[in-house]
N, C-alpha and C positions, 0 to 999 in steps of 0.2 A: 504494500500500500504506500502511496506517495505522501501520506500525512494529511490528505484531504478527507474530511469526514463526509459520509454519505448522508444527505439530508432526506429524512423520511416524514411523510404526512400520513395521518390516519383519518379516514372518513368512514364512520359507522354511526347509525342512528341510535345505538345503545351507548349512551355517553359513558357509563361505567366501564363497559368493555373497551371503548376507544381510549379512555384515560389509562386503564390498566395495561393495554398493549403499548401505548406511548411510554408509560413508565418503564416497562420491561425493556423496550427498545433503547431507551435513553441510558440504560446501564451498560450498553455495548460500547467499547471505546472507539470503534470506527463509525458509529452512527450518531446522528444528531436529529432529534425530533423537531421538525419545523412547525408543527401545529396539528390540531385536530379539528374536525368538523362533524356535525351530526346530521347534515342534510345535503342533498345534491346542490341546492341553491347556495350553500356556503363555500363550495369548492372554488369558484372564481376569485372570491375575496381572499381566501387562504393563499392561492397562487399569486395574487397580486402583491402580497407582502414580502415574499421571499422565494428564492430558488428552491425547487424540490426535485430530488433525483429519483425517488421511489415513492409510490403511492400505495399504501395498504388500503384496499377499497372493498367495502361490502357491496354485493350486487343488489341488495334490497334496501333502497333508501327512500325516505319521504321526499316528495317534490321531484322525482325523477330517479330512474334506476341507475345502477353502477355502469351499465353498458353505455348509456347515453353520456354519462359524466366522462367515462374514459375516452369515448370518441371525440368529445368536445375538447378535452384537455390535450389529447394526442395531436389534434390538429394544430394547436398552438405550441406544444412542446413535444416534438416528434421523438426525442430521445428519452422521454419519461418511461421509467420501468414500473411495473405493477406487481403487487401481490394481491390476488383476488381471493376473497373469502365470502362465504354465505352459510347460513344455517340450514337452508332449504335447497340442497343440491340433489339433482337427479342426473342419471347418466347422460341424457340428451343435453342438459344444461352444462354439464362439465365438458362434454365434447364441443359444444358451441364456444365455450371460453377458450379452450385449447386452440380450436380452429381460428378464431378471431385473433388471438395473440400471434399465431403463426403468420398471419397477414399484417401484423402490426396495426390492426384496427380496433383492438379491444383495450 
């Protein structure tokens, strides 16, 4: 590693989970938590405040789903990486996530 910390943001509508994940990630020496958001509508404001390298994103969000958020953000920040999670995963939904990521559109 070149000394640069990876800046991570967490977007999940369960605030307790988002804060717990952010807390855990902040304990890693090569990671820096850039912020958290609880809704899709909060994502643009979060990204306007700071550079983010990796987004930990729930697929089920109020005000828009994670797929729409990821497409919107990827259009502006094409190098943004994602860690996608959801509590309601089905095999077709998992396959869709993998397929979209392979095309860099997820």
